[in-house]
N, C-alpha and C positions, 0 to 999 in steps of 0.2 A: 503447405499452406493453401487456403482456398483463394479463389479470385473474386470473392464477394466484394461488392462496392459498399461505400458508407451508407447508402440508402437501404441496402438489404440487411444490415446488422445495425441495431441502434446503439451499441456500446461505443463505437468510435465517435459518433456525434456527441453522446453524453460526455465522454472523456474530453473531447475538444472544448465543449461548453464549460465543463468544470474547470479545466486548466485555464481557459481564457478568463473566466470569472475570477479565479485566484490571482491571475496576473494583473488584472485591472484594479484590484483592491489597493488602497493606499496604506495598507498595513505593512510595516517593516519591523519585524521582531528585533528587539534589542539583543545584543550579544549575551545579555544576562537572562534572557527568557528561560524560565524554569521548565523542567520536564513536566511538572504538574500543569502548567499553562497549556503546553502542547497536548498533553494527554486529555485535559479537560475539554479542549476544543475538539479533539478527535472523538472522545466519548460522546460528546453532544451530537456528533455526526452532522454538523452544520444545521441542526434542527430538523433533519430529514427523517429520523426514525425514533420510535418510542422504545422503552425498555423491552416490551414484548417483542417488537420487531427485531431488536438486537438478539434476543434469545433465539428467535426463529432463524436469524442469520447464522448463528453458531451451528444450529441443526442443519441448515441448508448447505453449509460448508463441509458437513460430514463430521462434526464435532472435532475433538482433538486429533484423532487419526486422520481425518480428511485434511485438516489444516497442515499437519505434518507432511502428508503426501504433496500437498500444494507447494509448500515451502521447499521440499526436496526437488520437485520439478522446476521451480523457479530458480533454484541454485544451478541446475543444469543449463537452463537457458542463459543465465548470467555468464557462466563460464564460456559459453559459445558466442556471446555477444561482444564483438570487438569494440563496440562503442563504450562499454562499461566494465568489461572484464579486468582491465588494469587497475581500476579503482578498488577492486576486491582482492588484489594480489596480497598474499601474506596474511589474510584474514583467518582467524580461528574459526574453521568451518563448523565445528560442533557447537560452539557458543553462538555463532550467527544463526544457525538453524534453530537452536533452542530459544534464543531471544526473539527472533522474528515470529516463530510459532506462538510464543507466549503473547506477543504484542497483538497479533491478528486474533488470537483466541479471546483476549480481553476485549478488544474493540468490537468483536462480533457478539459479545454478551456471554461468553463462556466463563468457566470457573477459574481461568488462569489469571496470573498477575504478572505483568511485564515488570522486570526488575533491572533491565539494562540501563545503559546511559541515556541521558537526555538527547533528543534529536540534534540539538545545537552542538552538543559535545562530540557526538559520534559521526557527524557529517561535516566535512570541511572541503571546500572547493568544488562542491557539486553544482553543475550547471543545469540549466533548464533542459538542454539536450540529453544529458545523462539521466535526469529525473524522468523525462518522458520515455527514454529507452527502457528504464526499469519498469515503468508502468506497462509498456508494451509487452515486456517479458512476463510480467505478472498476469496479464490478460491471456497470453499464450498458455501459461501454466494452468490457469483456470479452465480454459477451453480443453486442454489435454485431460483434465480431471472431470470433464463433463459437467462443470458448474453452469447452471442456467444463466442466461444473460441478465435477467433481473437481479439475481443474487450477486453476479459480478458487479453490477452497477451499485448495489447497496454496499458492498465491501469497499469499492472505490470511493464512495461518498464518505465512508468512515475514515478512510486513509487520507483523503484530500486535505483536511485541515492541518495535517502535518507538513504540508508543502512549504510554508514560510519558514519553518524551523530547519528544513533540510537543504533548500536551495540557497546558495550564496548569491547575493545580489550585488 
């Protein structure tokens, strides 16, 4: 890991601002929030990207092959992360890899379709600390795969609207 400060790399600042903004919202999803609602919010990318930018994001991530490599590396970081590894114990690794790859692919404007469970159904007891740890691991995986900082930020912006459906309050 490098010793870069937050001022030398813009992504930590963007991540902090995104998470702080989400935490300050008065939105509390009901337990019956549907997958469609969470996916619609994520697909909208909080209004930050157009459909053309989404397709560009898919390309910038390396299309399906690049996304699968990213998810594979993320899984390795998760296993080594004592803060969140227990949360993933007993998980069907192949299904997790496939579902997360599909979800990122779809959110990035690719031809994939996420058919997994709704975020509210598949995430129980997730804390802010665990959520942030996973985001840190995702950033590490993106850096390992040589994904540009701007592309990282665009993907994080697409994933950020899922936060309320994942974190228990």
